[in-house]
N, C-alpha and C positions, 0 to 999 in steps of 0.2 A: 970359523966360523961364518966369517962374511962369502965363503965360497959357498957353503952350504944355503945361505940365505938367497944368493944369486942365481944357485940353481931352482930352488923353491920359484923362486920369483920367476923362472922363466916357464916352469913347469905350470905353476899359474896361467899365466899368458897364453899359452897352447891349449892346454887342456880342453878336451870336448870338441877339439876342432873336427873329429870325424863323426861325432856323435850328437848334433846338431844344436840346439840353443839350450844352453843353461841358466841360471840366475841372474849372473852378469851381464848375458847377451839380453834378455828379456827384459831387466832393469835399464838398461841401455836404449834399448828402441823404444822403452816408454816413455822415457824422458826427450829422446829424440823426436816422437811422436807430438809433443806439449810444446818441443822447443828448440828445432832441429837446429837452430844457429848458437845452441848454448857453449859457451865456452867448454873445455874438457878438463879446465881446472876447477871449475866451479863444480861441474858435475861429478870429479872424481870425490869431491869433499862432501858433498851432498848421499852420492851411494857406497861411499867408505872404501871404495877402492884406489888404485896409484892410478897417477893419470896416464902412465906410460902401459897400463893393464887396458884402460880403453881405448886408449889411442890404436893399439895391437887390434884391439876385438871390432872396432869402427872398420878398420881397413880391412881386416878379415872378410866381414860381413858384404861390402863394397866389392870386394876380387871376387868374391863366391857368388856374388848375384844376388844376396838375400835383401841388400839393400840396392834396389836400380836406379835411383835419385835424391838428394834432398834439396829440392826444387823450392822453388820460391814460386808461387803461382800469382799469375800477371793477370790484373783483369783487363782482359782484350777486349770487352765491350770498352770502356773508360778511352782506350786507343781507337776507337770509331769501327770495331769491326763486327758484322754480326753472325752467328753462331748457327750452325747448319748442322742436320747429322742426315748421313745418306746409305742406304741400304741397296746393294747393288746383287744382282743374280746374273749368273755368265751361263753362256752356252755351254754345252757340255762338250762340243765340237768346236774347239778354239784353236787357233793357229799361232798364239803365244806363251810363253813359258811364263812358270807364275815369277820366276827371277826378274825379267823383263817389265813384268807390271809394277812389283814390288820397288824395284829400282826405280820406276817412273815417279811412282809416290811416294816414296824419301826424297826425292830432288824439286817434288812440287810446292811453290810457295802456297801457303796458306792451308796445309794440311798439317792438322793437330794431334790426332790420333787416328791411322787405318790398322784396323786389322783383319785376318784371313778368319771366319765365321763358318757355321752349320747352321742347318735346320734347312730352310728355303732361300735362303742367303749367301754370297761367297764372301761378301767383303763389305764392311760396314767402317766410313769415312766419317771423322769429326771436320768442318771445313769452317775457319774464318777467313771471310770477306767482305769488303767495303761494304757493298749491296747484292741486291737478288741480281743484276748485272755480273755482277762478280761469281755469283754461283753458277748461272746461266754457260759461263763463259767456260769453268772449270768442267761442265757435263759436255760442253760440246769438244771441248780440248780432249776430253778422256776418249771421248769417242773417234776423234780424228786420228789421236794417235792406236788404236787398239780399236779397226772399223769391224763390226762383226763380234765381238766381243761380250757388248752388253745386251743381255736377253730384256732386262727391267730394274728399275730403281724405283725405290721411294723416299722420299725426304721429307725430313720434318723441321721446321724452324724452332729454335730453342730459345723460351722467354724467360728462363731461369736454370742456371746451373750452382748444385752444391754438391761438393766435395768433405769428405766426413774423414774425420780422423781414423786412426784405426781402433777400433773399440775392443779388439782382441787384448789388448796392453793399457786399454781403459777400465778402471773400476766402476766409475760411474758411467752408464750407458747413453746418459743424455749427454752427449758429447757436441762443443758448438763446431758448425759448419762453417766451412769455408765459402759465402757464396756471392753472384752477381747476376743479375738481370737486365731487360731490356732498358731501363730508364736509369742507366748509369751515366753521369757526367761526364763529358768529354773532357781528357787532359791534355793539356799541350808539354810536350816532351820534345827534346832535342836528342843529336847526335850520342852525347855523354851518358842520356838517358838511356837509350836503345843499350850502347856498349855493355851498361852494368845490367842490365835485364837481361840480355843475353848472356850474361857469363850468372848468373843469378838463378836461372830458369834451369840449370843442370846440377850445378853446386853453391849453396845457398851459404856453407859455410868458409867460400873463399874469403880470405880477409879484404879490409878494404885497400893497406898496404900492396896485397898481390893485385889485387883490379887494377891501383895506380902505376904500378910496375911494368904493367902487363899493356898498358895502352902505348900506342903509336905518340913517337916525340915530340910530333907536332901538336898533337891535342892532349898530351901528358898534364894530369893535374895531379896536387899533392892528394893524400890518403884522407886528409880531414875534407877535402872538397868533397870526397866520393861517400865519407860518411855522411855528410848535410845531404848528399843528391838522394841515398837510400832513406833515409829519413824523412825527406820529403815526397817520396814515391810511395812509403808506406802511409802518410797523414792524406797524401792525397788520392790514396786508394787505387794507386795503378799498383803499385803490391799487397796483393790482401792477405796475406799470410807465408807461411811456409809448411811444407809438408815431405816425411817423409815418403818414399816409397817401395813398399817393400811385396818381394815375392814371397808366395809359400807354396812348398811343395804339397801341404796337406790339403788347401781349398782350391777348386778351378774355378775360372771365372767365367759368368755367364752373362747375357743382357738379357731383359726382362722387360718386352715392353708391354703397356696397359692402355686398353682405351675405357671411356665410361660410359655411366648412362644418370641418368637422373643428377643431371649435376648440379653441385651447389660449391661455392667457393668453401665454404664451412667442412664440406664433407674431405674437400680436398686436402685441406688442411690439413685435418683429423688424420687423413690417409698419409700423407708426408712426412709429418711429427712422427707419426709412428715408426714409418721406415726409416728415419732417421736415428730410432732409439736401436735398432736391431744391428746386432755385430757383422752381419752377411754384409750390409747393404756398405756399399764404399763410396757410390756417387749416385746422381739422383738430376735429372732433367726434365722441366717441364717444357712440353713440347706445343705447340701447333701443326696439326696436319692429320696425317693417318690415325697417328696413335697420340697419347695425352702424356703420358709417361715414360719416360725410357730409365731404366734401374739398371745399375751394374752391380753384380752379386757374386761375391766368394764364396764358396760353400762347398763341403764334403763331395757330394755327388748327386747326379739327376732326383734322388729318391727324395734327398732330403730339401732340393729345391722346391717337388713338386709338394712335398708339405708346406712348406714357406708358402708358396701359392694358394693351396686349401685354404689355409687358415687365414690369409689375407681377405681372400673371397668371401668366407664367412664371417669374417669380420666388419667387412667396409663392402656394403649394398652398392656403392658408388661404382667398383669394378664391373665392369660389361666383359669385354675380351681380353684376353693376353698370347704374348706368343715370347718364348724361350729361344734364346739365341746362344749356342754355345759360342765361346771365342776359342779358336784355336791355338792363334798365334798372333803377337804383334807385329807390324812391320813398320811402323813409323809411329815415333812419340816426339813432337817440339812443342814444347810448352809456350812456346812465343814464336810463332811461325811466319811473321810479318818483317 
């Protein structure tokens, strides 16, 4: 009897591996979306599934790349950094391999996200630097490293960044966003704080004990000190929240850029509030520059994206022009690039 129960349990742990997500996977993602740091023991009771099953499912989704990160969202503005989004177009006859360019971007300090894109641009870079001089220096160094590569670039300064929960797993479409803007109070952090943030940015589920034991001997502190530091970082809004990064095979990523006409703050608020309720919108950035709004969209195909844009233009008179940029490949993702 015990052997039969053991076999059934193993079958349950491994079932649907090749068929995509089942109800257990979906419930697990929903719970992680609400609180990525939730203890598996607590989650197992809530979902009425064994802790062993949930642990297996979580490890499997991470291994298969369905979950790419369980991340702490760090308020880089509170660390004194300015936020830019830059769109590059390259000369068609270039003497540099994509791998050379990608390797450079991955190693470059300040790059939060870089991606290979389509349309009239070839590359998008999200850059965090201390000031405009840092932005200017990045452009100069990129040009100097790959002379003749850049045909043109357009840059926008970000005044506010909103990161939404995955509303595919949220019954209530009005899900609170993690957001930060240009008026954030600068926080004082030390090397221990930086160590904690650097670890939590990619794995917010790592325990205080693991963080403590992984420190160099000369700077080692107790796990209780680590817990207190994390609470302080949350209280001081250096850690704004936690979020799983989920890769979908069904939806494709796009960037949509909007410019405004007949601007009013109320019209903009109405538009951004509506965008925050749409399940296709994962991130939004208010911009100062060539464009006014940067929207990160995950949607089935270009036809449905066009339908979304038509709906937006019919519903909101503030929208003047738009541009669609398909995202082909993530090159670099570093949620704490400083």
